[in-house]
Phi, psi and omega in degrees: 000133176267166180299329180295312180300318182296319181297320180297312180302318183291315180296324179292319178298311178299324179298313181293322176302316177299318180300313180299318180300317180299314182295320176295316178302315180293320181297314181300315184292330181287315180295310176280000000 
């Protein structure tokens, strides 16, 4: 694995984390 691969994985992971946060926030706002 190169540093570039690691960077891609990390950015992809953080992107998914952001997406999950958005989905949770949307769900909460719909419920409330």
